[in-house]
C-alpha positions in Angstrom: 10.2 25.6 2.9 13.5 25.9 4.8 11.7 27.7 7.6 9.1 25.0 7.8 11.8 22.5 8.8 12.3 24.1 12.2 8.8 22.9 13.3 10.0 19.3 13.1 12.5 19.9 15.9 9.7 20.6 18.3 7.4 17.9 17.0 9.8 15.0 17.3 12.7 15.9 19.6 13.4 12.2 20.3 14.3 11.7 16.7 16.7 14.6 16.5 18.3 13.7 19.8 18.9 10.1 18.6 20.3 11.4 15.3 22.6 13.8 17.2 23.9 10.8 19.2 24.8 9.0 16.0 21.8 6.7 15.7 20.2 6.1 12.3 23.3 6.7 10.2 22.2 4.1 7.6 18.9 3.8 5.8 18.1 0.7 7.7 19.1 2.3 11.0 17.0 5.4 10.3 14.0 3.2 9.5 14.6 1.2 12.7 14.8 4.4 14.7 11.6 5.7 13.1 9.8 2.4 13.8 10.9 2.5 17.5 9.5 6.0 17.8 6.2 4.8 16.4 6.4 6.6 13.0 3.8 5.6 10.5 4.3 5.9 6.7 1.2 7.6 5.4 2.5 8.1 1.9 0.0 7.4 -0.8 1.6 4.9 -3.1 0.4 5.0 -6.7 1.8 2.8 -9.4 2.8 4.7 -12.6 1.6 1.7 -14.5 -1.9 1.7 -12.9 -3.7 2.7 -16.1 -2.0 0.0 -18.1 -2.2 -2.8 -15.5 -5.5 -4.2 -16.5 -4.4 -4.4 -20.1 -1.0 -5.9 -19.2 -2.6 -8.5 -17.0 -4.9 -9.5 -19.9 -2.0 -9.7 -22.3 0.1 -12.2 -20.2 -2.4 -14.0 -17.9 -2.8 -17.1 -20.1 0.9 -17.4 -20.6 1.5 -17.2 -16.9 -1.3 -19.6 -16.1 0.1 -22.2 -18.6 3.6 -21.8 -17.1 2.3 -22.3 -13.6 0.4 -25.4 -14.6 3.7 -26.8 -16.0 5.5 -25.8 -12.9 3.0 -27.6 -10.7 3.3 -30.8 -12.9 7.1 -30.7 -12.8 7.7 -29.4 -9.3 10.6 -31.1 -7.6 8.7 -31.6 -4.3 5.3 -31.3 -2.7 6.1 -27.9 -1.1 7.1 -26.4 -4.4 3.9 -27.8 -6.0 1.8 -26.3 -3.3 3.4 -22.9 -3.8 2.8 -23.0 -7.6 -0.8 -24.2 -7.0 -1.3 -21.3 -4.6 0.0 -18.9 -7.2 -2.2 -20.4 -9.8 -5.2 -20.1 -7.5 -4.3 -16.4 -6.8 -4.1 -15.7 -10.5 -7.4 -17.4 -11.1 -8.9 -15.3 -8.3 -8.1 -12.2 -10.3 -10.6 -13.3 -12.9 -10.0 -14.1 -16.5 -9.4 -11.2 -18.9 
């Protein structure tokens, strides 16, 4: 694996040149640098809870739905009521368990 790292130097010399100049010394800086160089995150993201998600949604959906209805009714202003209404619509769009 150590030997495989050397190939990266020839594949993205701009990145290593910028790192050598002191750019990207923080996580945010490194991310910004990678974004500027056109890097794309191709990592497959898989939730460790994926198998349980449909069950969990079913367990709590009605409670969340009821809480959102109360939040809409008691919203302090129209903008808040609209956000709660949108959240309720999104929840309803998931389908009832």
